[in-house]
C-alpha positions in Angstrom: -22.0 -17.4 15.3 -18.7 -16.4 13.7 -18.0 -13.5 11.4 -15.5 -13.3 8.6 -12.7 -10.7 8.6 -11.1 -9.4 5.4 -7.6 -8.0 5.7 -6.1 -5.5 3.2 -2.7 -3.9 3.2 1.0 -4.8 3.5 4.2 -4.1 5.4 7.1 -2.9 3.3 10.6 -4.1 4.2 13.5 -1.9 3.3 16.1 -2.9 2.3 14.7 -6.2 1.1 15.5 -9.4 3.0 18.1 -11.7 1.4 17.6 -15.5 1.3 19.8 -16.0 4.4 17.3 -13.9 6.3 14.2 -15.5 4.7 14.9 -19.2 4.7 14.3 -19.9 8.4 11.6 -17.3 9.0 8.3 -18.5 10.5 6.6 -16.2 8.1 7.9 -18.0 5.0 5.0 -20.0 3.5 6.1 -23.1 1.6 2.8 -23.5 -0.3 2.5 -27.2 0.8 1.1 -26.6 4.2 4.5 -27.2 5.8 5.0 -23.7 7.2 3.6 -22.5 10.5 0.2 -20.8 10.1 0.6 -17.1 10.8 -1.5 -14.0 10.2 0.9 -12.7 7.6 3.4 -14.2 5.2 6.5 -13.0 3.3 5.9 -12.1 -0.3 9.0 -13.7 -1.8 10.4 -12.6 -5.2 12.8 -14.6 -7.4 15.0 -13.5 -10.3 17.1 -15.8 -12.5 20.4 -14.7 -13.9 22.5 -16.5 -16.5 26.1 -17.1 -15.3 29.0 -19.0 -16.8 28.2 -21.9 -14.5 24.5 -22.0 -15.3 21.3 -20.2 -14.0 21.5 -18.5 -10.7 18.3 -17.8 -8.7 18.2 -14.8 -6.3 15.4 -14.9 -3.7 14.5 -11.7 -1.9 11.5 -10.2 0.0 10.5 -6.6 0.2 7.0 -7.0 1.8 4.8 -9.1 4.0 1.1 -9.6 3.1 -2.0 -11.0 4.9 -2.3 -14.8 5.1 -4.8 -15.7 2.4 -6.1 -19.1 3.4 -9.9 -19.1 4.1 -11.5 -18.8 6.6 -9.1 -16.2 7.8 -9.1 -15.3 11.5 -6.4 -12.7 12.1 -6.6 -12.6 15.9 -2.8 -12.7 16.2 -2.0 -10.1 13.5 -0.7 -7.5 16.0 1.7 -10.0 17.7 2.8 -11.4 14.4 3.6 -7.9 13.1 5.7 -7.2 16.2 7.5 -10.5 15.7 8.1 -9.8 12.0 9.6 -6.4 12.9 11.9 -8.0 15.5 12.9 -10.6 13.0 13.8 -7.9 10.5 16.3 -6.1 12.7 18.4 -3.8 10.5 15.5 -3.3 8.1 12.7 -0.7 8.2 9.2 -2.3 8.3 6.4 0.2 7.5 2.8 0.0 6.4 -0.6 -1.0 7.6 -3.1 -3.9 7.4 -6.7 -2.9 7.8 -9.2 -5.5 9.1 -12.7 -5.3 7.7 -15.8 -7.0 8.9 -16.8 -8.9 5.8 -20.5 -9.1 6.7 -21.1 -5.6 7.8 -18.8 -3.9 5.3 -17.3 -1.6 7.9 -13.7 -1.4 9.0 -12.9 -2.5 12.5 -9.3 -2.0 13.3 -5.8 -1.7 11.7 -2.3 -2.7 12.6 0.3 -0.1 11.8 4.1 -0.3 11.6 6.0 3.0 11.5 8.7 4.9 13.1 6.8 4.8 16.4 6.6 1.0 16.4 3.8 -1.5 15.9 0.4 -0.8 17.3 -3.3 -1.5 16.8 -5.7 1.3 16.2 -9.5 1.0 16.6 -11.7 2.9 14.1 -14.3 5.3 15.3 -17.5 6.1 13.4 -18.4 9.8 13.5 -21.4 11.7 12.2 -20.7 14.8 9.9 -22.0 17.0 12.8 -19.0 15.7 14.9 -20.8 13.3 17.2 -19.7 9.7 17.5 -22.0 6.9 16.3 -22.5 3.6 18.1 -20.8 1.0 15.8 -23.0 -1.8 17.1 -26.2 -0.3 15.6 
């Protein structure tokens, strides 16, 4: 029996990536199934500008978001977040993605990227009196 995991959150990239940094990334999703399947993808933005020669399109990316294809099995999210951060050398990558158990409606774990690096943190369930509850009940 499998269970579904929902992922919410994002990793912000500052300064935003330029096209030269995006175009060969394994996290760039082409929309036609041509990109490698990863647990997160670059959220690409485009802006068009009128120039004397015609329309110029500028492509940038200031965040990465969870992969949205269903069913979603984010078992490589931690490794992908570490690889994204390494790929974005010279940029700050911060934020978190929280993984929820879709059937039990409880949060399970989160992947965090901050000044201390990229890590996975397990949630703990605690009673108001201070004791920890067994999450498998």
